[in-house]
N, CA, C and O of each residue as an XYZ file, in Angstrom:
320
protein
N      31.796     12.209     41.376
C      30.525     12.070     40.670
C      29.362     12.363     41.605
O      29.471     12.275     42.828
N      28.251     12.712     40.982
C      27.072     13.040     41.764
C      26.034     11.947     41.633
O      24.896     12.207     41.239
N      26.416     10.744     41.955
C      25.504      9.611     41.845
C      24.331      9.746     42.798
O      23.268      9.189     42.525
N      24.482     10.476     43.927
C      23.420     10.599     44.917
C      22.267     11.452     44.413
O      21.162     11.364     44.948
N      22.500     12.286     43.381
C      21.414     13.108     42.828
C      20.388     12.261     42.088
O      19.241     12.676     41.921
N      20.789     11.096     41.652
C      19.884     10.246     40.887
C      19.329      9.103     41.731
O      18.837      8.112     41.190
N      19.404      9.234     43.029
C      18.898      8.204     43.928
C      17.391      8.283     44.084
O      16.736      9.112     43.452
N      16.852      7.434     44.910
C      15.403      7.369     45.109
C      14.842      8.640     45.722
O      13.735      9.050     45.375
N      15.560      9.255     46.601
C      15.032     10.375     47.377
C      15.011     11.690     46.624
O      14.520     12.676     47.172
N      15.508     11.765     45.417
C      15.583     13.031     44.710
C      14.531     13.135     43.616
O      14.027     14.230     43.365
N      14.186     12.048     42.963
C      13.300     12.123     41.800
C      11.849     12.428     42.142
O      11.124     12.911     41.273
N      11.400     12.178     43.329
C       9.993     12.420     43.642
C       9.707     13.873     43.964
O       8.547     14.282     43.912
N      10.713     14.672     44.294
C      10.463     16.089     44.595
C       9.909     16.864     43.397
O       8.927     17.588     43.563
N      10.485     16.748     42.208
C       9.894     17.471     41.063
C       8.479     16.993     40.742
O       7.625     17.783     40.339
N       8.241     15.693     40.926
C       6.892     15.180     40.663
C       5.899     15.743     41.660
O       4.786     16.118     41.291
N       6.291     15.803     42.911
C       5.428     16.376     43.943
C       5.183     17.860     43.686
O       4.055     18.342     43.795
N       6.231     18.562     43.351
C       6.100     19.988     43.067
C       5.206     20.264     41.870
O       4.382     21.178     41.904
N       5.366     19.478     40.812
C       4.535     19.652     39.615
C       3.074     19.333     39.890
O       2.179     20.048     39.439
N       2.837     18.265     40.628
C       1.457     17.897     40.969
C       0.812     18.936     41.867
O      -0.362     19.268     41.707
N       1.590     19.447     42.814
C       1.070     20.478     43.704
C       0.744     21.751     42.935
O      -0.290     22.376     43.171
N       1.615     22.133     42.026
C       1.353     23.334     41.224
C       0.122     23.146     40.335
O      -0.648     24.086     40.133
N      -0.063     21.937     39.806
C      -1.241     21.672     38.984
C      -2.513     21.782     39.827
O      -3.507     22.356     39.381
N      -2.484     21.231     41.044
C      -3.643     21.325     41.930
C      -3.925     22.777     42.307
O      -5.081     23.199     42.330
N      -2.890     23.532     42.599
C      -3.078     24.941     42.929
C      -3.658     25.717     41.750
O      -4.540     26.557     41.931
N      -3.164     25.439     40.545
C      -3.661     26.132     39.357
C      -5.142     25.833     39.109
O      -5.952     26.749     38.970
N      -5.485     24.541     39.055
C      -6.874     24.174     38.765
C      -7.812     24.545     39.912
O      -8.957     24.934     39.680
N      -7.331     24.426     41.137
C      -8.141     24.841     42.285
C      -8.394     26.338     42.270
O      -9.506     26.788     42.546
N      -7.356     27.112     41.947
C      -7.521     28.561     41.852
C      -8.462     28.956     40.730
O      -9.262     29.879     40.875
N      -8.363     28.251     39.606
C      -9.255     28.532     38.483
C     -10.705     28.202     38.838
O     -11.618     28.948     38.484
N     -10.915     27.096     39.530
C     -12.266     26.725     39.965
C     -12.798     27.733     40.973
O     -13.968     28.111     40.911
N     -11.956     28.169     41.898
C     -12.368     29.163     42.879
C     -12.732     30.476     42.205
O     -13.720     31.111     42.575
N     -11.953     30.883     41.229
C     -12.265     32.101     40.484
C     -13.604     31.982     39.766
O     -14.385     32.934     39.745
N     -13.872     30.821     39.178
C     -15.155     30.602     38.508
C     -16.322     30.680     39.476
O     -17.354     31.273     39.162
N     -16.165     30.087     40.649
C     -17.231     30.130     41.655
C     -17.466     31.561     42.129
O     -18.612     31.981     42.291
N     -16.400     32.301     42.347
C     -16.548     33.690     42.795
C     -17.230     34.551     41.742
O     -18.068     35.389     42.075
N     -16.882     34.356     40.485
C     -17.533     35.110     39.403
C     -19.005     34.733     39.317
O     -19.859     35.602     39.144
N     -19.307     33.435     39.437
C     -20.704     32.982     39.370
C     -21.517     33.568     40.517
O     -22.644     34.018     40.310
N     -20.953     33.568     41.731
C     -21.675     34.111     42.880
C     -21.869     35.614     42.753
O     -22.917     36.136     43.134
N     -20.873     36.314     42.223
C     -20.996     37.761     42.049
C     -22.058     38.082     40.998
O     -22.815     39.040     41.151
N     -22.113     37.288     39.942
C     -23.112     37.523     38.894
C     -24.512     37.224     39.402
O     -25.476     37.870     38.992
N     -24.628     36.250     40.290
C     -25.934     35.884     40.837
C     -26.481     36.951     41.769
O     -27.699     37.086     41.890
N     -25.630     37.704     42.422
C     -26.063     38.691     43.401
C     -26.285     40.084     42.813
O     -26.491     41.042     43.558
N     -26.247     40.205     41.508
C     -26.491     41.496     40.868
C     -27.970     41.861     41.008
O     -28.830     40.983     40.949
N     -28.270     43.147     41.193
C     -29.679     43.535     41.296
C     -30.415     43.289     39.979
O     -29.855     43.455     38.896
N     -31.648     42.902     40.096
C     -32.464     42.616     38.924
C     -32.942     43.933     38.328
O     -33.462     44.799     39.031
N     -32.757     44.067     37.035
C     -33.214     45.276     36.371
C     -34.731     45.271     36.293
O     -35.365     44.216     36.265
N     -35.296     46.460     36.258
C     -36.753     46.576     36.154
C     -37.181     46.143     34.759
O     -36.699     46.663     33.753
N     -38.065     45.213     34.723
C     -38.576     44.710     33.449
C     -40.059     45.040     33.358
O     -40.707     45.338     34.361
N     -40.573     44.982     32.165
C     -42.004     45.223     31.974
C     -42.793     44.146     32.700
O     -42.427     42.971     32.669
N     -43.865     44.546     33.346
C     -44.727     43.600     34.023
C     -44.341     43.317     35.457
O     -44.954     42.468     36.103
N     -43.326     44.019     35.976
C     -42.889     43.744     37.338
C     -43.357     44.791     38.340
O     -43.251     44.558     39.544
N     -43.860     45.914     37.900
C     -44.282     46.937     38.845
C     -45.679     46.608     39.369
O     -46.421     45.829     38.770
N     -46.013     47.217     40.495
C     -47.329     46.973     41.102
C     -48.446     47.428     40.173
O     -49.478     46.764     40.068
N     -48.244     48.556     39.498
C     -49.275     49.063     38.588
C     -49.466     48.127     37.394
O     -50.592     47.916     36.943
N     -48.371     47.568     36.885
C     -48.488     46.612     35.781
C     -49.241     45.360     36.208
O     -50.061     44.835     35.454
N     -48.965     44.884     37.415
C     -49.684     43.712     37.920
C     -51.166     44.019     38.133
O     -52.032     43.195     37.839
N     -51.439     45.213     38.647
C     -52.837     45.612     38.839
C     -53.560     45.693     37.505
O     -54.696     45.233     37.391
N     -52.914     46.274     36.488
C     -53.525     46.356     35.159
C     -53.798     44.970     34.586
O     -54.827     44.747     33.947
N     -52.878     44.047     34.816
C     -53.074     42.690     34.315
C     -54.245     42.009     35.023
O     -55.040     41.322     34.382
N     -54.357     42.194     36.336
C     -55.485     41.601     37.079
C     -56.808     42.183     36.596
O     -57.790     41.454     36.455
N     -56.840     43.484     36.342
C     -58.063     44.122     35.862
C     -58.412     43.625     34.456
O     -59.580     43.395     34.142
N     -57.387     43.463     33.615
C     -57.621     42.987     32.248
C     -58.137     41.545     32.249
O     -58.932     41.183     31.382
N     -57.707     40.725     33.194
C     -58.192     39.339     33.274
C     -59.562     39.243     33.913
O     -60.185     38.183     33.883
N     -60.043     40.344     34.497
C     -61.359     40.337     35.118
C     -61.357     39.824     36.549
O     -62.406     39.440     37.066
N     -60.203     39.811     37.192
C     -60.115     39.322     38.561
C     -60.650     40.332     39.568
O     -61.075     39.948     40.658
N     -60.636     41.613     39.223
C     -61.114     42.656     40.141
C     -62.101     43.546     39.395
O     -62.074     43.634     38.167
N     -62.970     44.205     40.155
C     -63.966     45.087     39.557
C     -63.338     46.450     39.286
O     -62.206     46.727     39.684
N     -64.114     47.303     38.589
C     -63.638     48.640     38.267
C     -63.424     49.467     39.528
O     -62.444     50.206     39.626
N     -64.325     49.349     40.487
C     -64.183     50.111     41.731
C     -62.929     49.663     42.494
O     -62.186     50.496     43.014
N     -62.700     48.355     42.558
C     -61.497     47.854     43.230
C     -60.236     48.322     42.506
O     -59.246     48.694     43.136
N     -60.289     48.299     41.166
C     -59.153     48.724     40.367
C     -58.824     50.185     40.645
O     -57.665     50.533     40.873
N     -59.847     51.039     40.626
C     -59.617     52.469     40.828
C     -59.079     52.751     42.235
O     -58.193     53.590     42.398
N     -59.598     52.070     43.235
C     -59.125     52.270     44.606
C     -57.669     51.819     44.758
O     -56.849     52.524     45.347
N     -57.363     50.639     44.221
C     -55.991     50.136     44.318
C     -55.019     51.015     43.528
O     -53.886     51.238     43.955
N     -55.466     51.506     42.381
C     -54.613     52.384     41.565
C     -54.317     53.676     42.288
O     -53.191     54.172     42.262
N     -55.336     54.221     42.937
C     -55.143     55.447     43.729
C     -54.133     55.205     44.866
O     -53.281     56.052     45.134
N     -54.237     54.049     45.526
C     -53.309     53.721     46.597
C     -51.876     53.557     46.088
O     -50.928     53.996     46.739
N     -51.726     52.935     44.946
C     -50.370     52.729     44.390
C     -49.744     54.051     43.981
O     -48.563     54.285     44.240
N     -50.520     54.913     43.346
C     -49.972     56.172     42.831
C     -49.769     57.243     43.898
O     -49.068     58.226     43.660
N     -50.373     57.062     45.067
C     -50.217     58.095     46.110
C     -49.037     57.828     47.007
O     -48.775     58.602     47.928
């Protein structure tokens, strides 16, 4: 008979193996999520309206923060 297979020293191995595999699975899944999040965060920002220097200059001129002469000089500098 194989009574020694059902002793104390045999039953904990499958439990240890199962727990270890569960930790590896969930840890790997968490690591994959972090890597995807970091990769998505480092993507270049697409050009949106209002982000160019000329758009900002136009907005400042429209709000009255700069005079017409300042606007024309800055616009010439941006476009050249």
